[in-house]
C-alpha positions as CSV (number, residue, x, y, z in Angstrom):
1,M,29.9,7.0,-4.5
2,D,27.7,4.1,-3.3
3,D,24.5,3.7,-5.4
4,R,22.5,3.0,-2.2
5,L,23.0,6.6,-1.1
6,L,21.2,7.9,-4.2
7,E,18.3,5.4,-4.1
8,A,15.1,6.8,-2.5
9,S,13.1,4.3,-0.6
10,L,10.0,4.2,1.5
11,Y,11.5,1.4,3.5
12,T,13.3,3.6,6.1
13,I,12.8,1.6,9.3
14,K,14.7,-1.7,9.8
15,G,13.3,-2.4,13.2
16,V,11.7,-1.2,16.4
17,A,12.5,-2.7,19.8
18,I,11.9,-2.2,23.5
19,L,14.2,-3.9,25.9
20,D,14.1,-4.0,29.7
21,N,16.9,-2.8,32.0
22,D,18.5,-6.3,31.9
23,G,18.6,-6.2,28.1
24,E,15.8,-8.7,27.7
25,R,13.4,-8.3,24.8
26,I,9.9,-7.0,25.6
27,I,8.9,-6.1,22.1
28,S,10.8,-6.3,18.8
29,R,9.7,-6.0,15.2
30,Y,12.2,-6.4,12.3
31,Y,11.2,-5.4,8.9
32,D,13.8,-7.0,6.7
33,E,16.2,-9.9,6.6
34,T,19.1,-8.2,8.3
35,F,18.6,-10.6,11.2
36,P,16.6,-13.5,9.8
37,T,16.5,-15.8,12.8
38,V,15.3,-15.2,16.3
39,K,18.8,-16.3,17.6
40,E,20.5,-13.6,15.5
41,Q,18.0,-11.0,16.6
42,R,18.6,-11.8,20.3
43,E,22.4,-11.7,19.8
44,F,22.0,-8.3,18.2
45,E,19.8,-7.1,20.9
46,K,22.2,-8.3,23.6
47,N,25.1,-6.5,21.9
48,L,23.0,-3.4,21.3
49,F,22.0,-3.3,25.0
50,Q,25.6,-3.7,26.1
51,K,26.6,-0.7,24.0
52,T,23.7,1.6,24.8
53,S,23.2,0.9,28.5
54,R,26.6,2.4,29.4
55,Q,26.4,5.4,27.1
56,N,24.5,8.6,27.5
57,A,23.8,9.3,23.8
58,E,20.9,9.2,21.4
59,I,22.4,7.5,18.4
60,I,24.8,4.6,17.7
61,M,26.1,2.8,14.6
62,L,26.1,-0.9,15.0
63,D,26.3,-3.9,12.6
64,G,25.7,-1.6,9.6
65,L,22.6,0.0,11.2
66,T,21.9,3.5,12.5
67,I,20.1,3.2,15.7
68,V,18.4,5.9,17.8
69,Y,17.4,5.2,21.3
70,R,16.2,6.6,24.6
71,S,15.6,5.1,28.0
72,S,12.9,5.6,30.6
73,V,13.1,4.2,34.1
74,D,13.6,0.5,33.3
75,L,13.0,0.4,29.5
76,Y,15.0,1.1,26.4
77,F,13.3,2.2,23.2
78,Y,15.1,1.6,19.9
79,V,14.4,2.5,16.3
80,M,16.8,1.1,13.6
81,G,17.5,2.2,10.1
82,S,20.1,1.5,7.5
83,Q,23.5,3.1,7.9
84,Y,22.6,5.5,5.2
85,E,19.3,6.6,6.7
86,N,18.7,10.1,7.9
87,E,19.0,10.3,11.6
88,L,16.4,13.0,11.9
89,I,13.7,10.7,10.4
90,L,14.7,7.9,12.8
91,I,14.6,10.3,15.8
92,S,11.2,11.6,14.8
93,V,9.9,8.1,14.6
94,L,11.4,7.3,18.1
95,N,9.9,10.4,19.6
96,A,6.5,9.8,18.1
97,F,6.6,6.2,19.4
98,F,7.8,7.1,22.9
99,D,5.4,10.0,23.2
100,A,2.5,7.8,22.1
101,V,3.4,5.1,24.6
102,S,3.9,7.7,27.3
103,T,0.5,9.1,26.7
104,M,-1.2,5.7,26.6
105,L,0.5,4.7,29.9
106,R,-0.4,8.1,31.4
107,K,3.3,9.1,31.8
108,N,4.1,5.8,33.7
109,V,6.6,4.5,31.1
110,E,7.7,1.5,33.2
111,K,7.9,-2.2,32.4
112,R,5.0,-3.1,34.7
113,F,2.6,-0.7,33.0
114,L,3.9,-1.5,29.6
115,M,3.2,-5.2,30.1
116,E,-0.3,-4.4,31.2
117,H,-1.0,-2.5,28.0
118,L,1.2,-4.6,25.7
119,D,-1.6,-4.9,23.1
120,A,-2.0,-1.1,22.8
121,V,1.8,-0.7,22.5
122,L,1.9,-3.3,19.7
123,L,-0.9,-1.5,17.9
124,A,1.0,1.7,18.2
125,I,4.0,0.1,16.5
126,D,1.7,-1.1,13.7
127,E,0.3,2.4,13.3
128,L,3.8,3.8,13.2
129,V,5.5,1.5,10.8
130,D,4.2,-1.2,8.4
131,G,6.8,-3.5,6.8
132,G,9.5,-0.9,7.2
133,V,7.5,2.0,5.7
134,L,6.9,4.9,8.0
135,L,3.1,5.4,8.2
136,E,2.6,8.0,10.9
137,A,4.9,10.2,12.9
138,D,2.3,12.3,14.7
139,T,1.7,11.2,18.2
140,A,-1.9,12.4,18.4
141,N,-2.9,10.4,15.3
142,I,-1.2,7.3,16.6
143,I,-3.0,7.6,19.9
144,Q,-6.4,8.3,18.2
145,R,-6.1,5.2,16.1
146,V,-5.0,3.0,18.9
147,A,-7.5,4.2,21.4
148,I,-9.9,1.4,22.4
149,K,-13.4,2.8,22.7
150,N,-15.6,1.9,25.6
151,E,-18.9,0.3,24.5
152,A,-20.7,3.1,26.3
153,D,-19.0,5.6,24.0
154,I,-20.1,3.9,20.8
155,P,-23.5,5.1,19.4
156,I,-26.1,2.3,19.5
157,T,-26.5,2.4,15.7
158,E,-22.8,1.3,15.4
159,Q,-22.9,-1.4,18.0
160,S,-23.3,-5.1,17.0
161,V,-26.3,-7.1,18.1
162,S,-24.3,-8.9,20.8
163,Q,-23.2,-5.6,22.2
164,V,-26.8,-4.3,22.3
165,L,-28.0,-7.5,24.0
166,R,-25.2,-7.3,26.5
167,K,-26.0,-3.7,27.3
168,A,-29.7,-4.5,27.6
169,K,-29.0,-7.4,29.9
170,T,-26.8,-5.2,32.1
171,E,-29.6,-2.5,32.3
172,L,-32.2,-5.2,33.1
173,N,-30.0,-6.6,35.9
174,K,-29.6,-3.1,37.3
175,Q,-33.4,-2.6,37.3
176,F,-34.1,-6.0,39.0
177,L,-31.4,-5.4,41.6
178,K,-33.0,-2.0,42.5
179,S,-36.4,-3.5,43.1
């Protein structure tokens, strides 16, 4: 029996990617040296897209990796783990990530909306996985951590001096414009 089967590891995620319906990379994060160069990553993504765009499945084994995926309109979401990784863990990561993105984009999981909120999606990936270690698989917690608070929602005691001055300037401008 292979020793890798018996080793427990926190490093469960090899990569996370989002490709468009042409197989072009929108976002990708690789957490080990399986594909050390961008060229190798792009070749892998091209091959991955060719295999998954024609199939109606949720899981695929490719290049020694277990990959779970799902599509939505014009996007493909992928979570990659080693060939020995538990598929249930990978699918729970994929579902948490997809649901968080779906909630952040108000159920409009399309390339155009994703590109407009790319920073929040990248933050969601960072909250989900760090260096291959699964940090959070609860959609609500991911969304809560990623949520960008409006300055009006932050108590004045927690605002910086520049935020307070900017808010005061806005209020003064409103008062002068009224009179």
